[in-house]
PDB file of the backbone (N, CA, C, O) and the ligand in Angstrom, with CONECT records:
HET     ZN  A 101       1
ATOM      1  N   MET A   1     -80.819 -42.494  30.363  1.00  0.00           N
ATOM      2  CA  MET A   1     -82.022 -41.840  30.827  1.00  0.00           C
ATOM      3  C   MET A   1     -82.223 -40.470  30.176  1.00  0.00           C
ATOM      4  O   MET A   1     -83.241 -39.818  30.405  1.00  0.00           O
ATOM      5  N   ALA A   2     -81.270 -40.040  29.379  1.00  0.00           N
ATOM      6  CA  ALA A   2     -81.319 -38.691  28.853  1.00  0.00           C
ATOM      7  C   ALA A   2     -82.346 -38.564  27.725  1.00  0.00           C
ATOM      8  O   ALA A   2     -82.930 -37.496  27.544  1.00  0.00           O
ATOM      9  N   SER A   3     -82.565 -39.609  26.988  1.00  0.00           N
ATOM     10  CA  SER A   3     -83.489 -39.501  25.879  1.00  0.00           C
ATOM     11  C   SER A   3     -84.553 -40.573  25.983  1.00  0.00           C
ATOM     12  O   SER A   3     -84.365 -41.600  26.636  1.00  0.00           O
ATOM     13  N   CYS A   4     -85.664 -40.317  25.333  1.00  0.00           N
ATOM     14  CA  CYS A   4     -86.763 -41.282  25.333  1.00  0.00           C
ATOM     15  C   CYS A   4     -87.321 -41.351  23.934  1.00  0.00           C
ATOM     16  O   CYS A   4     -88.050 -40.453  23.512  1.00  0.00           O
ATOM     17  N   THR A   5     -86.995 -42.394  23.212  1.00  0.00           N
ATOM     18  CA  THR A   5     -87.402 -42.484  21.810  1.00  0.00           C
ATOM     19  C   THR A   5     -88.411 -43.574  21.594  1.00  0.00           C
ATOM     20  O   THR A   5     -88.713 -43.909  20.449  1.00  0.00           O
ATOM     21  N   ARG A   6     -88.951 -44.149  22.670  1.00  0.00           N
ATOM     22  CA  ARG A   6     -89.873 -45.257  22.479  1.00  0.00           C
ATOM     23  C   ARG A   6     -91.219 -44.772  21.952  1.00  0.00           C
ATOM     24  O   ARG A   6     -91.502 -43.574  21.909  1.00  0.00           O
ATOM     25  N   ASN A   7     -92.014 -45.716  21.565  1.00  0.00           N
ATOM     26  CA  ASN A   7     -93.333 -45.427  20.987  1.00  0.00           C
ATOM     27  C   ASN A   7     -94.166 -44.629  21.959  1.00  0.00           C
ATOM     28  O   ASN A   7     -94.487 -45.109  23.047  1.00  0.00           O
ATOM     29  N   THR A   8     -94.515 -43.432  21.584  1.00  0.00           N
ATOM     30  CA  THR A   8     -95.249 -42.549  22.473  1.00  0.00           C
ATOM     31  C   THR A   8     -96.707 -42.955  22.597  1.00  0.00           C
ATOM     32  O   THR A   8     -97.427 -42.395  23.423  1.00  0.00           O
ATOM     33  N   LEU A   9     -97.159 -43.906  21.804  1.00  0.00           N
ATOM     34  CA  LEU A   9     -98.539 -44.380  21.941  1.00  0.00           C
ATOM     35  C   LEU A   9     -98.717 -45.204  23.208  1.00  0.00           C
ATOM     36  O   LEU A   9     -99.836 -45.358  23.699  1.00  0.00           O
ATOM     37  N   ILE A  10     -97.631 -45.728  23.735  1.00  0.00           N
ATOM     38  CA  ILE A  10     -97.692 -46.516  24.966  1.00  0.00           C
ATOM     39  C   ILE A  10     -97.372 -45.601  26.142  1.00  0.00           C
ATOM     40  O   ILE A  10     -96.228 -45.189  26.335  1.00  0.00           O
ATOM     41  N   ALA A  11     -98.397 -45.297  26.916  1.00  0.00           N
ATOM     42  CA  ALA A  11     -98.226 -44.326  27.998  1.00  0.00           C
ATOM     43  C   ALA A  11     -97.661 -44.961  29.254  1.00  0.00           C
ATOM     44  O   ALA A  11     -97.001 -44.286  30.043  1.00  0.00           O
ATOM     45  N   VAL A  12     -97.906 -46.237  29.451  1.00  0.00           N
ATOM     46  CA  VAL A  12     -97.410 -46.897  30.651  1.00  0.00           C
ATOM     47  C   VAL A  12     -95.909 -47.165  30.551  1.00  0.00           C
ATOM     48  O   VAL A  12     -95.329 -47.164  29.465  1.00  0.00           O
ATOM     49  N   ASP A  13     -95.312 -47.390  31.691  1.00  0.00           N
ATOM     50  CA  ASP A  13     -93.866 -47.523  31.723  1.00  0.00           C
ATOM     51  C   ASP A  13     -93.452 -48.978  31.504  1.00  0.00           C
ATOM     52  O   ASP A  13     -93.016 -49.668  32.425  1.00  0.00           O
ATOM     53  N   HIS A  14     -93.602 -49.412  30.273  1.00  0.00           N
ATOM     54  CA  HIS A  14     -93.124 -50.732  29.896  1.00  0.00           C
ATOM     55  C   HIS A  14     -92.234 -50.576  28.675  1.00  0.00           C
ATOM     56  O   HIS A  14     -92.711 -50.271  27.582  1.00  0.00           O
ATOM     57  N   HIS A  15     -90.981 -50.779  28.861  1.00  0.00           N
ATOM     58  CA  HIS A  15     -90.034 -50.621  27.757  1.00  0.00           C
ATOM     59  C   HIS A  15     -89.128 -51.836  27.721  1.00  0.00           C
ATOM     60  O   HIS A  15     -88.312 -52.031  28.621  1.00  0.00           O
ATOM     61  N   THR A  16     -89.264 -52.649  26.694  1.00  0.00           N
ATOM     62  CA  THR A  16     -88.492 -53.882  26.623  1.00  0.00           C
ATOM     63  C   THR A  16     -87.216 -53.700  25.837  1.00  0.00           C
ATOM     64  O   THR A  16     -87.172 -52.965  24.850  1.00  0.00           O
ATOM     65  N   THR A  17     -86.191 -54.373  26.285  1.00  0.00           N
ATOM     66  CA  THR A  17     -84.936 -54.415  25.560  1.00  0.00           C
ATOM     67  C   THR A  17     -84.531 -55.880  25.417  1.00  0.00           C
ATOM     68  O   THR A  17     -84.997 -56.733  26.173  1.00  0.00           O
ATOM     69  N   ILE A  18     -83.681 -56.165  24.468  1.00  0.00           N
ATOM     70  CA  ILE A  18     -83.259 -57.540  24.202  1.00  0.00           C
ATOM     71  C   ILE A  18     -81.890 -57.766  24.868  1.00  0.00           C
ATOM     72  O   ILE A  18     -80.934 -57.017  24.664  1.00  0.00           O
ATOM     73  N   HIS A  19     -81.850 -58.826  25.664  1.00  0.00           N
ATOM     74  CA  HIS A  19     -80.606 -59.166  26.356  1.00  0.00           C
ATOM     75  C   HIS A  19     -80.129 -60.531  25.886  1.00  0.00           C
ATOM     76  O   HIS A  19     -80.935 -61.419  25.606  1.00  0.00           O
ATOM     77  N   GLU A  20     -78.813 -60.691  25.804  1.00  0.00           N
ATOM     78  CA  GLU A  20     -78.257 -62.010  25.519  1.00  0.00           C
ATOM     79  C   GLU A  20     -78.120 -62.771  26.826  1.00  0.00           C
ATOM     80  O   GLU A  20     -77.643 -62.238  27.828  1.00  0.00           O
ATOM     81  N   VAL A  21     -78.539 -64.006  26.797  1.00  0.00           N
ATOM     82  CA  VAL A  21     -78.453 -64.857  27.991  1.00  0.00           C
ATOM     83  C   VAL A  21     -77.838 -66.185  27.601  1.00  0.00           C
ATOM     84  O   VAL A  21     -78.133 -66.734  26.540  1.00  0.00           O
ATOM     85  N   GLY A  22     -76.988 -66.691  28.459  1.00  0.00           N
ATOM     86  CA  GLY A  22     -76.419 -68.005  28.219  1.00  0.00           C
ATOM     87  C   GLY A  22     -75.618 -68.051  26.939  1.00  0.00           C
ATOM     88  O   GLY A  22     -74.967 -67.080  26.555  1.00  0.00           O
ATOM     89  N   GLU A  23     -75.677 -69.201  26.283  1.00  0.00           N
ATOM     90  CA  GLU A  23     -74.913 -69.405  25.060  1.00  0.00           C
ATOM     91  C   GLU A  23     -75.810 -69.251  23.843  1.00  0.00           C
ATOM     92  O   GLU A  23     -76.460 -70.199  23.402  1.00  0.00           O
ATOM     93  N   GLY A  24     -75.830 -68.056  23.320  1.00  0.00           N
ATOM     94  CA  GLY A  24     -76.605 -67.811  22.104  1.00  0.00           C
ATOM     95  C   GLY A  24     -78.063 -67.529  22.335  1.00  0.00           C
ATOM     96  O   GLY A  24     -78.820 -67.362  21.378  1.00  0.00           O
ATOM     97  N   GLY A  25     -78.481 -67.470  23.597  1.00  0.00           N
ATOM     98  CA  GLY A  25     -79.888 -67.202  23.876  1.00  0.00           C
ATOM     99  C   GLY A  25     -80.149 -65.722  23.931  1.00  0.00           C
ATOM    100  O   GLY A  25     -79.267 -64.940  24.289  1.00  0.00           O
ATOM    101  N   VAL A  26     -81.351 -65.333  23.582  1.00  0.00           N
ATOM    102  CA  VAL A  26     -81.786 -63.953  23.655  1.00  0.00           C
ATOM    103  C   VAL A  26     -83.122 -63.898  24.384  1.00  0.00           C
ATOM    104  O   VAL A  26     -83.930 -64.822  24.293  1.00  0.00           O
ATOM    105  N   GLN A  27     -83.342 -62.805  25.105  1.00  0.00           N
ATOM    106  CA  GLN A  27     -84.523 -62.682  25.947  1.00  0.00           C
ATOM    107  C   GLN A  27     -84.931 -61.223  26.012  1.00  0.00           C
ATOM    108  O   GLN A  27     -84.083 -60.338  26.127  1.00  0.00           O
ATOM    109  N   ALA A  28     -86.240 -60.972  25.939  1.00  0.00           N
ATOM    110  CA  ALA A  28     -86.751 -59.632  26.128  1.00  0.00           C
ATOM    111  C   ALA A  28     -86.923 -59.366  27.632  1.00  0.00           C
ATOM    112  O   ALA A  28     -87.490 -60.181  28.361  1.00  0.00           O
ATOM    113  N   VAL A  29     -86.423 -58.209  28.075  1.00  0.00           N
ATOM    114  CA  VAL A  29     -86.562 -57.821  29.461  1.00  0.00           C
ATOM    115  C   VAL A  29     -87.203 -56.453  29.521  1.00  0.00           C
ATOM    116  O   VAL A  29     -86.784 -55.524  28.832  1.00  0.00           O
ATOM    117  N   CYS A  30     -88.239 -56.337  30.363  1.00  0.00           N
ATOM    118  CA  CYS A  30     -88.989 -55.093  30.439  1.00  0.00           C
ATOM    119  C   CYS A  30     -88.525 -54.225  31.606  1.00  0.00           C
ATOM    120  O   CYS A  30     -87.967 -54.722  32.584  1.00  0.00           O
ATOM    121  N   SER A  31     -88.763 -52.945  31.488  1.00  0.00           N
ATOM    122  CA  SER A  31     -88.411 -52.009  32.568  1.00  0.00           C
ATOM    123  C   SER A  31     -89.217 -52.283  33.840  1.00  0.00           C
ATOM    124  O   SER A  31     -88.830 -51.840  34.922  1.00  0.00           O
ATOM    125  N   CYS A  32     -90.337 -53.012  33.719  1.00  0.00           N
ATOM    126  CA  CYS A  32     -91.152 -53.330  34.888  1.00  0.00           C
ATOM    127  C   CYS A  32     -90.647 -54.572  35.609  1.00  0.00           C
ATOM    128  O   CYS A  32     -91.164 -54.923  36.670  1.00  0.00           O
ATOM    129  N   GLY A  33     -89.652 -55.236  35.051  1.00  0.00           N
ATOM    130  CA  GLY A  33     -89.122 -56.422  35.675  1.00  0.00           C
ATOM    131  C   GLY A  33     -89.528 -57.712  35.003  1.00  0.00           C
ATOM    132  O   GLY A  33     -89.012 -58.782  35.328  1.00  0.00           O
ATOM    133  N   TRP A  34     -90.462 -57.611  34.057  1.00  0.00           N
ATOM    134  CA  TRP A  34     -90.900 -58.790  33.313  1.00  0.00           C
ATOM    135  C   TRP A  34     -89.780 -59.309  32.407  1.00  0.00           C
ATOM    136  O   TRP A  34     -89.013 -58.542  31.826  1.00  0.00           O
ATOM    137  N   ARG A  35     -89.717 -60.635  32.310  1.00  0.00           N
ATOM    138  CA  ARG A  35     -88.758 -61.263  31.393  1.00  0.00           C
ATOM    139  C   ARG A  35     -89.471 -62.239  30.498  1.00  0.00           C
ATOM    140  O   ARG A  35     -90.290 -63.039  30.950  1.00  0.00           O
ATOM    141  N   GLY A  36     -89.155 -62.166  29.232  1.00  0.00           N
ATOM    142  CA  GLY A  36     -89.771 -63.075  28.278  1.00  0.00           C
ATOM    143  C   GLY A  36     -89.029 -64.401  28.235  1.00  0.00           C
ATOM    144  O   GLY A  36     -87.998 -64.575  28.885  1.00  0.00           O
ATOM    145  N   PRO A  37     -89.565 -65.320  27.467  1.00  0.00           N
ATOM    146  CA  PRO A  37     -88.902 -66.604  27.307  1.00  0.00           C
ATOM    147  C   PRO A  37     -87.573 -66.438  26.570  1.00  0.00           C
ATOM    148  O   PRO A  37     -87.389 -65.493  25.803  1.00  0.00           O
ATOM    149  N   VAL A  38     -86.648 -67.373  26.814  1.00  0.00           N
ATOM    150  CA  VAL A  38     -85.367 -67.335  26.138  1.00  0.00           C
ATOM    151  C   VAL A  38     -85.495 -68.048  24.794  1.00  0.00           C
ATOM    152  O   VAL A  38     -86.003 -69.166  24.711  1.00  0.00           O
ATOM    153  N   PHE A  39     -85.028 -67.381  23.757  1.00  0.00           N
ATOM    154  CA  PHE A  39     -85.037 -67.981  22.424  1.00  0.00           C
ATOM    155  C   PHE A  39     -83.621 -68.180  21.930  1.00  0.00           C
ATOM    156  O   PHE A  39     -82.725 -67.385  22.213  1.00  0.00           O
ATOM    157  N   GLY A  40     -83.439 -69.237  21.199  1.00  0.00           N
ATOM    158  CA  GLY A  40     -82.183 -69.435  20.487  1.00  0.00           C
ATOM    159  C   GLY A  40     -81.132 -70.259  21.226  1.00  0.00           C
ATOM    160  O   GLY A  40     -80.148 -70.683  20.620  1.00  0.00           O
ATOM    161  N   ALA A  41     -81.325 -70.493  22.532  1.00  0.00           N
ATOM    162  CA  ALA A  41     -80.349 -71.289  23.273  1.00  0.00           C
ATOM    163  C   ALA A  41     -80.366 -72.734  22.804  1.00  0.00           C
ATOM    164  O   ALA A  41     -79.325 -73.386  22.715  1.00  0.00           O
ATOM    165  N   ASP A  42     -81.555 -73.220  22.510  1.00  0.00           N
ATOM    166  CA  ASP A  42     -81.629 -74.534  21.859  1.00  0.00           C
ATOM    167  C   ASP A  42     -81.935 -74.276  20.371  1.00  0.00           C
ATOM    168  O   ASP A  42     -82.157 -73.135  19.965  1.00  0.00           O
ATOM    169  N   LYS A  43     -81.942 -75.314  19.595  1.00  0.00           N
ATOM    170  CA  LYS A  43     -82.116 -75.138  18.143  1.00  0.00           C
ATOM    171  C   LYS A  43     -83.472 -75.563  17.691  1.00  0.00           C
ATOM    172  O   LYS A  43     -83.635 -76.084  16.587  1.00  0.00           O
ATOM    173  N   THR A  44     -84.474 -75.343  18.553  1.00  0.00           N
ATOM    174  CA  THR A  44     -85.830 -75.775  18.209  1.00  0.00           C
ATOM    175  C   THR A  44     -86.642 -74.622  17.611  1.00  0.00           C
ATOM    176  O   THR A  44     -87.833 -74.781  17.342  1.00  0.00           O
ATOM    177  N   ALA A  45     -86.021 -73.487  17.405  1.00  0.00           N
ATOM    178  CA  ALA A  45     -86.752 -72.307  16.978  1.00  0.00           C
ATOM    179  C   ALA A  45     -87.183 -72.383  15.526  1.00  0.00           C
ATOM    180  O   ALA A  45     -88.017 -71.597  15.077  1.00  0.00           O
ATOM    181  N   GLY A  46     -86.627 -73.311  14.805  1.00  0.00           N
ATOM    182  CA  GLY A  46     -87.019 -73.418  13.392  1.00  0.00           C
ATOM    183  C   GLY A  46     -86.397 -72.319  12.554  1.00  0.00           C
ATOM    184  O   GLY A  46     -85.230 -71.971  12.732  1.00  0.00           O
ATOM    185  N   THR A  47     -87.177 -71.782  11.648  1.00  0.00           N
ATOM    186  CA  THR A  47     -86.651 -70.843  10.680  1.00  0.00           C
ATOM    187  C   THR A  47     -86.648 -69.412  11.181  1.00  0.00           C
ATOM    188  O   THR A  47     -86.022 -68.542  10.575  1.00  0.00           O
ATOM    189  N   MET A  48     -87.353 -69.156  12.298  1.00  0.00           N
ATOM    190  CA  MET A  48     -87.449 -67.771  12.759  1.00  0.00           C
ATOM    191  C   MET A  48     -86.186 -67.352  13.500  1.00  0.00           C
ATOM    192  O   MET A  48     -85.568 -68.143  14.212  1.00  0.00           O
ATOM    193  N   ASP A  49     -85.831 -66.125  13.318  1.00  0.00           N
ATOM    194  CA  ASP A  49     -84.678 -65.553  13.977  1.00  0.00           C
ATOM    195  C   ASP A  49     -84.953 -65.402  15.484  1.00  0.00           C
ATOM    196  O   ASP A  49     -85.945 -64.781  15.866  1.00  0.00           O
ATOM    197  N   PRO A  50     -84.092 -65.961  16.338  1.00  0.00           N
ATOM    198  CA  PRO A  50     -84.316 -65.822  17.782  1.00  0.00           C
ATOM    199  C   PRO A  50     -84.455 -64.386  18.242  1.00  0.00           C
ATOM    200  O   PRO A  50     -85.257 -64.087  19.127  1.00  0.00           O
ATOM    201  N   LEU A  51     -83.669 -63.486  17.642  1.00  0.00           N
ATOM    202  CA  LEU A  51     -83.781 -62.074  17.986  1.00  0.00           C
ATOM    203  C   LEU A  51     -85.174 -61.539  17.684  1.00  0.00           C
ATOM    204  O   LEU A  51     -85.753 -60.774  18.455  1.00  0.00           O
ATOM    205  N   GLN A  52     -85.693 -61.968  16.533  1.00  0.00           N
ATOM    206  CA  GLN A  52     -87.018 -61.511  16.134  1.00  0.00           C
ATOM    207  C   GLN A  52     -88.077 -62.074  17.089  1.00  0.00           C
ATOM    208  O   GLN A  52     -89.012 -61.369  17.468  1.00  0.00           O
ATOM    209  N   ARG A  53     -87.926 -63.330  17.470  1.00  0.00           N
ATOM    210  CA  ARG A  53     -88.905 -63.938  18.383  1.00  0.00           C
ATOM    211  C   ARG A  53     -88.867 -63.256  19.739  1.00  0.00           C
ATOM    212  O   ARG A  53     -89.911 -63.005  20.341  1.00  0.00           O
ATOM    213  N   ALA A  54     -87.668 -62.957  20.223  1.00  0.00           N
ATOM    214  CA  ALA A  54     -87.566 -62.275  21.513  1.00  0.00           C
ATOM    215  C   ALA A  54     -88.180 -60.887  21.438  1.00  0.00           C
ATOM    216  O   ALA A  54     -88.880 -60.450  22.351  1.00  0.00           O
ATOM    217  N   ALA A  55     -87.902 -60.197  20.322  1.00  0.00           N
ATOM    218  CA  ALA A  55     -88.473 -58.871  20.131  1.00  0.00           C
ATOM    219  C   ALA A  55     -90.000 -58.931  20.050  1.00  0.00           C
ATOM    220  O   ALA A  55     -90.690 -58.066  20.589  1.00  0.00           O
ATOM    221  N   ASP A  56     -90.518 -59.952  19.376  1.00  0.00           N
ATOM    222  CA  ASP A  56     -91.972 -60.130  19.284  1.00  0.00           C
ATOM    223  C   ASP A  56     -92.567 -60.361  20.657  1.00  0.00           C
ATOM    224  O   ASP A  56     -93.622 -59.814  20.978  1.00  0.00           O
ATOM    225  N   ALA A  57     -91.891 -61.176  21.481  1.00  0.00           N
ATOM    226  CA  ALA A  57     -92.395 -61.438  22.838  1.00  0.00           C
ATOM    227  C   ALA A  57     -92.428 -60.139  23.644  1.00  0.00           C
ATOM    228  O   ALA A  57     -93.365 -59.890  24.401  1.00  0.00           O
ATOM    229  N   GLY A  58     -91.403 -59.326  23.471  1.00  0.00           N
ATOM    230  CA  GLY A  58     -91.375 -58.045  24.169  1.00  0.00           C
ATOM    231  C   GLY A  58     -92.459 -57.115  23.692  1.00  0.00           C
ATOM    232  O   GLY A  58     -93.105 -56.434  24.488  1.00  0.00           O
ATOM    233  N   ASP A  59     -92.660 -57.087  22.366  1.00  0.00           N
ATOM    234  CA  ASP A  59     -93.728 -56.256  21.810  1.00  0.00           C
ATOM    235  C   ASP A  59     -95.088 -56.703  22.324  1.00  0.00           C
ATOM    236  O   ASP A  59     -95.942 -55.875  22.642  1.00  0.00           O
ATOM    237  N   LEU A  60     -95.287 -58.026  22.406  1.00  0.00           N
ATOM    238  CA  LEU A  60     -96.545 -58.558  22.901  1.00  0.00           C
ATOM    239  C   LEU A  60     -96.790 -58.152  24.340  1.00  0.00           C
ATOM    240  O   LEU A  60     -97.904 -57.792  24.717  1.00  0.00           O
ATOM    241  N   HIS A  61     -95.733 -58.215  25.138  1.00  0.00           N
ATOM    242  CA  HIS A  61     -95.849 -57.799  26.537  1.00  0.00           C
ATOM    243  C   HIS A  61     -96.222 -56.328  26.635  1.00  0.00           C
ATOM    244  O   HIS A  61     -97.124 -55.971  27.392  1.00  0.00           O
ATOM    245  N   GLU A  62     -95.554 -55.483  25.895  1.00  0.00           N
ATOM    246  CA  GLU A  62     -95.847 -54.046  25.905  1.00  0.00           C
ATOM    247  C   GLU A  62     -97.287 -53.802  25.470  1.00  0.00           C
ATOM    248  O   GLU A  62     -97.997 -52.976  26.045  1.00  0.00           O
ATOM    249  N   TRP A  63     -97.705 -54.544  24.433  1.00  0.00           N
ATOM    250  CA  TRP A  63     -99.068 -54.376  23.924  1.00  0.00           C
ATOM    251  C   TRP A  63    -100.071 -54.831  24.977  1.00  0.00           C
ATOM    252  O   TRP A  63    -101.054 -54.131  25.221  1.00  0.00           O
ATOM    253  N   GLU A  64     -99.855 -55.969  25.598  1.00  0.00           N
ATOM    254  CA  GLU A  64    -100.795 -56.478  26.602  1.00  0.00           C
ATOM    255  C   GLU A  64    -100.885 -55.486  27.768  1.00  0.00           C
ATOM    256  O   GLU A  64    -101.979 -55.202  28.256  1.00  0.00           O
ATOM    257  N   MET A  65     -99.740 -54.962  28.211  1.00  0.00           N
ATOM    258  CA  MET A  65     -99.760 -54.020  29.338  1.00  0.00           C
ATOM    259  C   MET A  65    -100.491 -52.732  28.968  1.00  0.00           C
ATOM    260  O   MET A  65    -101.128 -52.105  29.815  1.00  0.00           O
ATOM    261  N   SER A  66    -100.394 -52.339  27.684  1.00  0.00           N
ATOM    262  CA  SER A  66    -101.019 -51.104  27.244  1.00  0.00           C
ATOM    263  C   SER A  66    -102.527 -51.206  27.244  1.00  0.00           C
ATOM    264  O   SER A  66    -103.213 -50.186  27.178  1.00  0.00           O
ATOM    265  N   LEU A  67    -103.061 -52.419  27.317  1.00  0.00           N
ATOM    266  CA  LEU A  67    -104.511 -52.623  27.281  1.00  0.00           C
ATOM    267  C   LEU A  67    -105.151 -52.479  28.670  1.00  0.00           C
ATOM    268  O   LEU A  67    -106.372 -52.396  28.801  1.00  0.00           O
ATOM    269  N   ARG A  68    -104.297 -52.451  29.698  1.00  0.00           N
ATOM    270  CA  ARG A  68    -104.848 -52.446  31.084  1.00  0.00           C
ATOM    271  C   ARG A  68    -105.053 -51.044  31.590  1.00  0.00           C
ATOM    272  O   ARG A  68    -105.503 -50.856  32.720  1.00  0.00           O
TER     273      ARG A  68
HETATM  274 ZN    ZN A 101     -93.501 -54.468  31.436  1.00  0.00          ZN2+
END
């Protein structure tokens, strides 16, 4: 809590971080309690990096919340 380096363009309190879940799964979790879908636990993700997909989901959530 000592530092705040997130994007200052987003004024609302939505800050997502990537958590590992299960066996090889990754998920974006927001400070508001929102959780994104789990990526990477199964192998259906194709060529995209599960970490990148989880981060994208988190970014999308932050962006959507910033519009309200
Ligand atoms: Zn949020």
